[in-house]
N, C-alpha and C positions, 0 to 999 in steps of 0.2 A: 259713348254705346260700350255696353258689355261683350265681352266675347262671345258669350253664348246669344247675343241679339245676333251678333255678326257671323257665327257660325248658322243659326236658325235661317240666318236672310239666305245664306250661300245656298242652304240646302233649298229653300223655296224656289227661289229663281233657277237653279238647277232643275229640279222637278218640272217647274212648268214648261222651260224652255225644252226638253226632251220629250213632250209631246207636240209641241208646234213651234213657229215662231210668233216672235211679240212682240209688238212695238213698245217704245218707251212709256207711250200713253197706259198703255195693257199693264205694264210692268208696276207703273206707279199705283194704278187703282185695286192691283192685285196685293201690292205692300201694304197698301191702307187697310185695305181688309182683311188682311191677317193678324195686322197691327192690334188693331180693335178687337180680333176673336180670342187671338192669343194673349192679350194684354202687353206685349213688347211692342218696343220701338223698332220698327222693323224698313222703315221710310227711309230714302235716303235722297239726294239730288242727284241729276243726271249724270252731275260732273263726278259725284262719289260714287257713282254706279259704275264707270269708267275704271274706276280702280279696284271695285269689286270684281271686275272682267280677268283683271290683273293677277287677284290676287287668286280666283279660282283656278287660272291657269297653273298658275306657281305653286300652289298645294295641293291641287287635287289631280292637275295634269289634265284638266278638262277645257276645251278651246271653246269661248264664245267669240261667232263672229256677228258683224254687224252687214248687212244688207242694205247698202245706203239707197238702193235704187226702189225698195219695197220699205226702207225703212222700219225694217225689221231687225230684231237679236235672235241667234240661231244655234244650236250646240252643232258645233262637226265632227258628226262620230266616224272617225276615219281610224281612230288607234287602239290596240288591244288594252291599252291603258287607260282610256276613256271609259271603254266599254265596262271595264271592271270598277272603275268609280262610281259609273253609274247606278252596276248594279250592287254597288256598297249604300248607294242611298236608300233604294228599293227595300235592302234587308232592313236599314235604321226606321224606315217608315212600319214596316212591319211588325217591328218591335215595341213601336208603339200604340199599336193595334188593342182596341178595349178587352177587357178580360172575359166576353162573350167567344172570341176570338182565341184566346190562349189555349185552349183544349185542341185546336185544328191546326196550329203550327209548334212543331217540335224543333226548338234549338237544341246544340250540344250543351250536355250539362256540365262539360269542363269549362267554366268560362275566365277569361284570361284576369289578371287581377290587375290593376294600375292603371285602367282604362280613364277613369276619374280625373287623370292627369294630361291627356290628351289635349284637351280646348287650351290649356296654360302653356302645353309647348306649343301647338301651332301659333297661339299668340306671339310667343317668344320668338319664334321663326319669324315671322312677318313683320316685327319690330326691332329685329335686332337687338334683342333682350339675352339676358343670360338666365343661367339654370343655377339654381344652389339647391343640392337636395342630397337626403340620408341616405345610404346606399350600402345593402347587406348582400354581399355575395352569395350562392347558391349552398356554397359547401362549408360556409364562415359562420359566427356570429357575431363576430366584431363590426359595427356599425362605421362606418367611411362618411366622410362630409365632402361631397366633390362638386367643383365647380365648371359648370361646360357651356359653351357657345354653339346651341344646336343649328344643325343644319337639315335634318330632315327628319322623318319617322317612316320606319317600314313594318309593316306588317308579315309574319311568317309562320306558318302555321298556327294559329289563333293565338300566336302572342306578338307584340307590340314591343317597339327597341326605337330609342332615341339616337340619333348618332351625331355627332359630334366635335369641337375642339376642346380637349381639357385645357383649363387654364389655368392649369398649375403643371403639367408636363409639356405643354404645346405641341401634343401629337391627338391625331382621330381615336376616338374613342367612341363602344356601343356600350348602350347599356338599356336590360330588358327593365319594361315599366313595373312588373310584377315584383320587383326586387326593390325598387324606391319604395321608402316609409313614409317620406314626405319633402315638398316639393315647394321650391318659391320663384316667382320670375323679378329678376330685378334688373338695374340699368349694367350695359356688359362693360363700360368703362373702355379703356385700352388695353389692345394687347396686340401679340405681334399674331396675324389670322394664317392659319396653314392653306395655300391653295388648291384647295378641292370642288372637283364637279359636280354637284349633286346626281348630273343627267348621268353621268358615266361610272359612277362610282362603285353601283352593281352590275354593270352591263352584264359581265363576264363571270359572275358569281350565282352559285344554284340558291343558296339562301340567306344568311344573316354572316357568315363567317368571310371575312376578307382576307385576298391572300397573302402568302407575304412577301415584302419585297423584291425577293429576290424569284418567285415564285412567277411560270408561265403559262399562257394560256395554252391547252392543250386539246386535240383532236380525239372527243371520245367517240368508238362507235359500240354501239349495242345491242344486243340480237334479244327482242322480246319475243315469247310465244306469242300464237292468233289470239288467246284468252286476254291476254296481259294487254297487249298490242292496240286491241279495242280502248282502254282507259287513256294509252299515252297518245295516241291520234285525237282522242278528244279532249285530253289536258295535257298539254307537252310539257315535258319538263320543264324546258328553258326555251327562249326567243328564238336563241339559234337552232333549235331542232332541224332535221331534214332529213325526210325518208328516202332510204337507200333502195330499200327492198319493201315490197310488201304483197305477201301470198297466202296459201293457207298453211303454211310453216311456220312463218316468221314474220314478225316487224322490226327492220332493221336502221337502227337511226344514227344518225351524226349529229353531236355535241362540237361546239368551240367554249369551253367552258373552264375556269380552275378545279382541278381536283381536290378538293376539301372535306372534312370530316364529315359534314353534315351532307353531301353528295353522297359519301361512301356509306351513309345510313340512309339513305335514301334508295339506294338498290338494294342493300341487306334485307331490306321491309319487303322486297316481294319476294325473294327466295331464291328458289329454281327456274323462276318464271320470266329470271334474265340470263344473258350471259354475257361479259363483258369480251368484245372482239380486240381492243385495242382502248388505251395503250396497255404493254405489259404489265408496266407498273400498278395499274390502277387492276387488272387480273390479279397481280398478286397480294394486292391487300383486301380484296374479298377473301381470297383463300386463307389468309391469315385469319381473317374475323371469325370465317367459319370454324376454324383448326381450333381456336382460342374458347369458341363457345361450346364445341361439341366435349371438348377437354372439361369445361366447367362443367355441364350436363352429367358427367359418367363418374 
């Protein structure tokens, strides 16, 4: 069974179970019908379906439970990560609509490159395979050949990244997919693995930048204008966000994160709508960036 068929089956199962619980007989019938309709082999045995459940949980963060008394499978929608993953599947289905709907659905024109590798990377993660690929950094022209044991993929600001162990340097590396020129999935072979927990790797990071080894998590307190605060409440900056003050003058929030460059850039993007209350080192960094910007424009 191809990677494409596996991913299509995952998406189909998630889509159907999102609407209502289903028995195995109903799931099997749906897979057979869709196999004939799409001309793909999406059918699996009930035993293989249990493997699908485990894969969907590990790859997409979506938990499929089995109600043994009713003999039905259902999606446990009680986490923010699961909701976001399900939203992503809805977007995928929108993008596959016919031409009659294309003029009524407007997507961002700046589409990321490299997404064609997502299927191969997911397959490699699932099957403990390595990736061999040609890579070119943003500000260089020389092409490098890299070998990576992929651990997870992450989407940040409409860009996809693969995170894994560099097999030549025995260290953690992050590569943006839009800088990968060619990719091949191969057997990993033997190597000294790095102890990494994918669940907690980015737990206190804002974007894609990981902290330095000596960097500590900081308590960040931000004061937003009432206007900008409405956006921050509807789309929190980080899962640790806690509201301290919410009135007609400000929205004050507290975060527990690593202060990295991408977080500083996020604060700069809203200009005077936010004020850093703590830590002072972050406030000083923001002031310095404004000073350099003003000097550059003068």
